[in-house]
Structures are given as structure tokens and as C-alpha cells.
N, C-alpha and C positions, 0 to 999 in steps of 0.2 A: 588404563590406556591413555596415552598422551593425545591431546587434541591436535587435529591436523590444522595447520595454519591455513587461513583462507584469505582471499582478496575479495572483499564484498563491494559490489557496485549497487548503489541505491538509486532506483529510478522513480522519479516523481512526476506524474502528469499534472500540468497546470492549465487552468482556464479561469481567468479572472479571480486570481487568488491573492490579490494585493494585500488584503486585510490579514491573511494568514502567513505571509512570507517572513516577517520579522520573527515570529515564533518558530516557524519551520526551520529557518537557517540557524537560529539560536539553539534549538534542540539538537540538530544534527552536529553542530560544532562542539557539543558537550558530550557526545557519545565517548565512551571509554572502553576499549580503544576506539580510535577514529576509523571511519570507513576508508577503503582504498579509493573510492570514487563516488561522487554524487552527480547524477545527471538529471537536470530539470528540463522537461519537454513541454514547451508551451504550444497549446492548440489554437492560437489565434486570439489571445486575450486583448480586450479593449480598455483595460483599466491600468495599463502601464506595468503589468506584472514582470515583464522581461527586464525593463529598465530598473525597476526596484530590486529585482533579484541580483542583477549585475552590481548595483551599488552596494548592496548588503555584503555580497561575497568579497568585493574589493576592500571594503572597510574591515572585514574580518581578517583577511590575509595581512592587511597593514596594521592590524591591532598591536597595541603596545604590550599585550600579554605574552611576553617572550617565552613563558614556561609552557605554552601550548603551541605546537608547530602545526598550525592549520594549513600551511603551505604543502604539507605532505599529501593532502587530499587533492585528488584530481577533480576540480569543480568544472562541470560542463553545463552550458545552457544552449539548447537547440530548439528549433521550431518545427512543427509538423502540421498536417491537417488535423482538424478537430476530431475527437473520438478517443475515449480512454484506451481502448485496445490498440488503436493505431499509434497513439503516443507512447504507450509502454513498449510496443515492439520497436519503435524508432530508438527509444532509449536503450533497449537491450542490444540492438545492433551496434551501438557505440560503446557498450560496456567492455572493459578490459579485465574485469574481475572474473573469478571462476564460480562465484555464487551471486545470484541476483536477488535483490529485495525490492518489491514493488510497494511503494508507500504513497498513501493519499496525503495531500498537502495539509489537511486539517487533522492529521493523526500524529500523535507523539509516541515515539519509541521509548522504552525504558532505557536508562543510561547504559546498562550492561547488555544491551540487545545483541551486540556483535559477539560477545563471549558466549552467549546462549546459542546463537546460530552456529558458531564454530563447533560447539559440542553436539548440537542436533544433527548436523550434516555428517557426523561420523556414523549415525545409525539410520538415517533416512535421507532420501533424495530431495525431499521438499518438506515444507512445514508452514506453520503459522502461529501467531500469538493469540492468547485470550484477549478480549476487548472489554473496555469500560467506557460507557458514554459519559461525557463530561457534564453531568448534571446531578445535583443533589436530590432530585425528585425520586422518591422511593420506587415508583413504578418503572422508571428507566433503569434503576439498579437491577430490577427483576428482568427487564428486557435484556440487559447485558448478560446476565447469567444464563438466560434461555438461549441466547445466541451462542454462547460458549458450549453449553450442553449439546445443542443441536449439531454444532460443528464437530464436536468430539465423537458423537454417536454416528454421524453420517459420513465423516471424513471429507466433508465439503466446507471450504472456507470462503469468506467474502473478502473483497479488497480492503475493507476496513480492518481486517485482522493482520495486515502486513505479511502477505504471502512471500516466502523465500524459496528458491529453487536453484539447484545446480545448473549452471549455464548450458552445459552439454545436453542435459535432459530437456531444458526449455527449447533449445534448437532442434532437438530430435522430434519434439512434438509440433514444431512449426510455429512456436510462439502463441500469443493469445489469438483466439479465433476472431476473424474480422466481422464482428457483429456489434450493434450499437448499445447493447445492455446484456447483462448476465454473462459477460465474457469471463468473469472470475469463476462462476459456477461451472461453465463449460470446460475451462482449463482444469479445474479440480476433478471433474468427472474423468478426464483423460489421464490425469496423474494417478488417480485411485487405481486405475487398471494396471499401473506399474508398481505401485507400492503405497503403503499407508503413510499419512503425513506425521511429522513430529508435531504434536499439539502442545506448545509451550504454555505453561500456566502463568508466566509473567504477562502482565497486561499492557497493551497499547491503549492510549487514551484518545478517543476519537469524538468528533463533534456530534452533539445531539440536536443540531439546529433544525433538521428536518422534522423530528418528532415535536420539537417545541413550536415550530411554525405551523404545522398542519394538525397537531393534536396527537397524543400518544396512541390512543386506541385506534383512531382512524389510520394512522401510519402502520401499526401492527397488522391490522386486518388487510390493508393494501399489500403489504410485503408478503404476507402468507398467501394471499390470493394470486399475486404475480408469480411467486415461486411455484405454486401448484400448477398454474397455467403453463409455465415453462416446462415443468416436469411432464405434463401431458401433451406437449408438442406445439403449443402456441408459439408463433414466431417472435424472435427478439425485437423485430421492428414494431409489431403490435404492442408488445409489453412496454417498449420505450414510450410510445405515444400515450399510453395510460399512466405511466409513471410520472411523466413531466406535465400531464394535464392537471394533476392535483395542485 
């Protein structure tokens, strides 16, 4: 079966991501094929993220590498109120592609990601990638594998796994729920009721900074506890307070 061409809009929420922007723009610019559109949605950064992003994109478009036509990508930078769900919904509203990919600023897609997504949306309405934490620590390698197994068994993905979804379905569900945390879990619960995700085995590489900053075991136990509490009905506001208190 021939893959159906798609127009992929990548939506990236930003909040004080100045340290990650050079890598982010570099990774996106070397996807093959290139995306239809990249939308950066800033939620009130105070570290100059917007200015830095504009400078990097301008430099990329004016690059002397004439063999790569970065001008075909529709680069968009916009601002919104803070909150990952709010920012991603703002980006989705601006998207002109027929498939949306929600990407964290500290997460790197595999270079062939768009080809894989094109194939995946032939058999599923939505999906996600496997994930690898960017640390050589053996325990974090196990954590990565456990995240992938849990996601494959449960059909629930986290934002770190680069969730992609057909835009018409995203709009049908009303976008991300307006809650301060666990918005990815809640969206996936709604998506599961419609169909199973395409669980791609190619890995995105995401930051291990939280595990490294707060300790591997402490972070594992916290995440399990928060997810269990959300499952039993504890509010997202309560969970957010405990998540950012650590």
C-alpha cells in the first residue's frame, strides 16, 4: 500500500528554553523529509527564548546550504498564556497541516520521524514514539524501557513520547483538556476510546534532567505515586502542586 502524503505541523510549547533552542532548531532542520510547519508557542519566557528562536530561524533560512530548502517550512512563533495544554492548543489552532505532532523542546526526533508518521497514520488515527532518556546511567536505561513497555501495554503516552494525531480527530476531541498537569494522560484516555495508538519503536531522545536533579529512585516513586493518584481521581491542580514542590 502506498503511503498517503501528509502535511505535518509540529507544535512545540516553550517556557524559558533558551538553553535548548539551538539544539531544537538544529534537529528540526535536519528531519528528512522536512515538516510542513513548525509552530513555537511561548508561554511567557523571561530568558529571551522568543528573540533567540527568531534569530536562529532567520539564520537558518539565510543559510548558505543551498542544497537544503529550509524556506519550504512554515516557521511560526507565537505567544500565549502559560500552561502546556494552553500553549499546545494555541499552536494547534494555527496549524495548517493535517497531522499534528506535539514535541517538547528538550526532545529530539529521529531523523526519519516524518516518514514513520506517514506510514503510521495509514493504520491509526494517532500514535507515539518509544523514548530514551539522554543519560548513560544504567538505571535510566531501564526507566526508559519501562516507560515504553507501560505505554505499549496501557495505550497511554506521555508528552515526552512525541504524540502525533490527525488534526480532524484532535479538533473533534476539543484539543488538550484545560488542566495544569496530566493533560497528555487525559488526552490519551479519550483517544483510546476511539482507537489504539500506533506505538512506533523508533526512539525519541528526551532530557533526563529531572531524574538527575532530584534522584532516580525518588523521581520514579514520585511519578508512580502521582499517576496512581490521578487514576483514582485526585485533581490535576493538587498533583501539579506536589510535582513542582520537589
